[in-house]
N, C-alpha and C positions, 0 to 999 in steps of 0.2 A: 233949032240952033245951027248956026254955021260953025264952020272948023276953026275960024278966026276967033270966036268967041270962046270956044273950049280952050284953044292955044292960051288966050288971055287968063282965063280962069286958072288953068294949070301953073301959068307962070306967076300968078299972084299968089296962089297956095304954096309953091314952091320958095317964094320970096319970103313969106310969113314964116315957112318952117325954118329956112336957113337964118333968119333975123332970130328966131326963138332959140335956136340952137347956138348961135353966136352968144346971145345972151347969157344962157344956161352954162356954156364953156366959159364965159367971164367970170360968172359968179363963182364957178367951181375952182377956176386958177386963184381968185382973189382969197377964197376961203383957204386954199391950200398954202399960199403966200403967207396969210396971218398965222396959220398953225406952224409954218416953217420957221417963220420968224420967232416966234416964242419958244419955240425949241431950241433955235441957236441962241437965244439970249439967254435962257437956262444953262444950256451948255458952256456959254462963256462965263457965267457966273460960277458954274462948278470947277471950270479950269483955272480960274482965278483963285477960288478956294483953295485948290489942290496945290497951286503954286505957293499960296501963303505957308500952308502945312509943310511944304518940302523946304522951303526957306527957314521955318522955325526948326524943324528936325535938324537941318545943316547947321544952324548956329548953336542951337542947345545939346546935340547929340554928337553928330559927326566930328565938327572941331575939336571939342574936348576928347573924345577918343583917340582922334589923329594925334594930339597934342601928347596923350597918355602914352600912346605907341611909340612916339619919337623919343620921350623922356626914357622908356623902358629901353628902346634900342641904344640911347646913348649910354645909360648905365651899364648895359651888357658890353659895349665896346669899351667902356672904361676898365670893367672888371677884365676883359681879355687883354688890354694893354698892361694893367698892371701883373697880370699873370704872366705875361710874356716877359716882362721887365724882371721879375723876381725868378724865373726860370733860368733868363740868361744870366743873372747874378749868381744862381746857384751851379750853374754849369761852369761859370768862370772860377768859383771857388773850388771846385773838385780838382 
């Protein structure tokens, strides 16, 4: 066999190996993409559920508690105002 024949055989073998490697890499990338997309979809669903839970807690817990806190603060301010009025009145009577 001549040297040019060996060269051609080696080029053909390297071409086949490179083609098989590219097919294998393409398949692996496609499988990775499918798994990544499914993980991202499930993560998106989880984020949406957590967002719904946060909205519910905000509506049902945080707002009533803050309104109750505002009411208590208003009552305390009213008591302090009435207390200061009566103290001034007692100071004026003396």
